[in-house]
C-alpha positions in Angstrom: -11.5 -140.7 78.0 -7.6 -140.9 77.4 -6.1 -144.2 78.1 -2.6 -143.6 79.7 -1.8 -147.5 79.5 -1.4 -147.0 75.8 -0.1 -143.3 75.9 2.3 -143.5 78.7 5.5 -144.4 76.8 4.9 -141.1 74.8 4.1 -139.2 78.0 7.2 -140.5 79.8 9.5 -139.9 76.6 8.2 -136.3 76.3 8.7 -135.6 80.1 12.3 -137.1 79.7 13.0 -134.6 77.0 12.0 -131.7 79.2 8.4 -131.2 78.2 5.9 -130.6 81.2 3.2 -133.2 81.2 -0.2 -132.1 82.5 -3.2 -134.6 83.1 -6.8 -133.2 83.6 -8.8 -135.8 85.6 -11.9 -135.5 87.5 -10.2 -134.9 90.6 -8.1 -131.8 89.3 -4.9 -131.1 87.5 -2.0 -133.4 87.8 1.6 -133.4 86.7 4.6 -135.6 86.8 6.9 -133.2 87.9 7.1 -129.5 88.8 8.7 -127.0 86.4 8.7 -123.3 85.6 6.2 -124.0 82.8 3.9 -125.6 85.1 4.1 -122.6 87.6 3.5 -120.4 84.8 0.5 -122.4 83.6 -0.9 -122.5 87.2 -0.6 -118.9 87.6 -2.1 -117.9 83.9 -5.0 -120.3 84.6 -5.4 -119.7 88.3 -5.2 -123.5 89.0 -3.1 -125.6 91.4 -1.7 -129.1 90.3 -0.8 -132.2 92.4 2.1 -134.3 91.3 1.8 -137.9 90.5 4.2 -140.5 90.5 4.6 -142.0 87.0 5.0 -145.5 88.3 2.5 -145.6 90.8 -0.2 -148.2 90.6 -3.2 -146.1 89.9 -1.6 -143.5 87.4 -2.4 -145.6 84.3 -5.9 -146.7 85.2 -7.1 -143.3 86.3 -9.2 -141.8 83.4 -8.0 -138.5 82.0 -10.0 -135.9 80.1 -7.1 -134.2 78.5 -3.4 -134.0 78.5 -1.6 -130.7 78.1 2.2 -130.7 77.4 4.3 -127.5 77.6 7.5 -127.6 75.7 9.0 -127.7 72.2 6.0 -128.7 70.1 7.8 -129.5 67.0 9.8 -132.3 69.0 6.6 -133.4 70.7 4.7 -133.7 67.5 7.8 -135.7 66.1 7.6 -138.0 69.0 3.7 -138.4 68.7 4.0 -139.2 65.0 6.2 -142.2 65.9 4.0 -143.4 68.6 0.5 -142.8 67.5 0.0 -145.8 65.1 0.4 -148.1 68.1 -2.7 -146.6 69.9 -5.8 -148.3 69.7 -7.8 -145.0 69.7 -7.3 -142.1 67.2 -7.1 -139.2 69.6 -7.5 -135.5 68.8 -4.3 -133.4 69.0 -4.1 -129.8 68.7 -1.5 -126.8 69.3 -3.4 -124.5 71.5 -0.6 -122.0 71.9 3.0 -121.7 70.7 4.4 -124.0 73.4 1.2 -126.1 74.3 0.2 -129.6 72.7 -2.8 -131.0 73.7 -4.3 -134.4 73.4 -8.1 -135.0 73.6 -10.3 -138.3 73.4 -11.6 -139.3 70.1 -14.2 -137.0 68.4 -13.8 -134.2 71.0 -13.1 -130.8 70.2 -14.7 -127.3 70.2 -16.2 -127.6 66.9 -17.8 -130.9 67.5 -19.2 -129.7 70.8 -20.6 -126.5 68.8 -22.0 -128.7 66.2 -23.8 -130.7 69.0 -25.2 -127.6 70.7 -26.3 -126.2 67.4 -28.3 -129.4 66.8 -29.7 -129.4 70.2 -30.8 -125.6 69.7 -32.0 -126.2 66.2 -29.6 -123.6 64.8 -28.0 -123.4 61.4 -24.5 -122.3 61.0 -25.4 -119.2 59.7 -27.0 -118.2 63.0 -23.9 -118.8 65.1 -20.9 -116.5 65.7 -17.6 -118.1 67.4 -14.7 -116.3 68.6 -11.2 -117.7 69.3 -7.6 -116.9 69.3 -5.5 -120.0 69.0 -5.4 -123.2 66.6 -7.7 -125.4 68.8 -10.4 -122.9 68.0 -10.3 -123.6 64.2 -12.9 -126.2 63.9 -15.1 -124.2 66.0 -14.6 -121.3 63.8 -15.1 -123.5 60.6 -18.4 -124.8 62.1 -20.1 -121.5 62.6 -21.5 -119.0 60.1 -19.1 -116.3 61.4 -15.8 -117.3 62.7 -14.0 -114.4 64.3 -10.3 -114.2 65.4 -9.4 -111.4 67.7 -6.5 -109.5 66.8 -4.0 -111.5 69.2 -4.8 -114.7 67.5 -2.3 -117.2 65.9 -1.6 -116.4 62.3 -2.8 -119.5 60.9 -6.3 -118.9 62.6 -6.4 -115.5 61.2 -6.3 -116.8 57.8 -9.0 -119.0 58.3 -11.2 -116.7 60.2 -14.2 -114.9 58.3 -13.4 -111.8 60.3 -10.4 -110.8 62.0 -10.8 -108.1 64.9 -8.7 -104.9 65.0 -8.7 -105.4 69.0 -7.2 -108.1 71.2 -8.6 -110.2 73.9 -11.7 -109.1 75.5 -11.9 -105.8 73.7 -11.7 -107.9 70.4 -14.9 -110.0 71.6 -16.7 -106.7 72.4 -15.7 -105.6 68.6 -17.3 -108.5 67.0 -20.4 -108.5 69.2 -21.1 -105.0 68.4 -20.5 -105.7 64.6 -22.3 -108.9 64.4 -24.8 -109.1 67.2 -25.9 -105.7 68.0 -26.0 -104.6 64.5 -28.4 -107.7 63.7 -26.1 -109.3 61.2 -27.0 -112.7 62.6 -30.8 -113.2 62.7 -32.5 -116.2 64.6 -34.9 -118.0 62.1 -37.7 -117.9 64.9 -37.1 -114.3 65.6 
């Protein structure tokens, strides 16, 4: 979990500079304030957020699974660089879209989760294909035998992918499935 007690000064500074701060908790999505960026995020993800008061007694002690900030990511990263050395935990950060900066608990990412799943299923990387479109998918693509970026992916992700689809979004996923799964490029050891 993310400890807000130690990250609150970072979150509040970003909020004061105009970034939208969203907290993902067990009881749902929460934000420090409403903004046009928050409303777009809610619409895109089909979720609704609750407002929290940044100085309420419980806001610092309620566990948070993830923090997402919408705004000038370059500016957010600069603030993060100045604050992170004071944190007891080493959090995972990623830029999932051009204007989204995410903070995750230590050792949590899509790649880490994929490696755990592969171990549970007794799979080798060469037996796994992963598909992504943003930089928060990078370690997942690097952990699998075939790392696919759909056509609308972040340019840096495309550079790292082992295959880049000619199609975007869901059509890109279908393209990858047709090319690598239905043509039996990936073969299970026990098949």
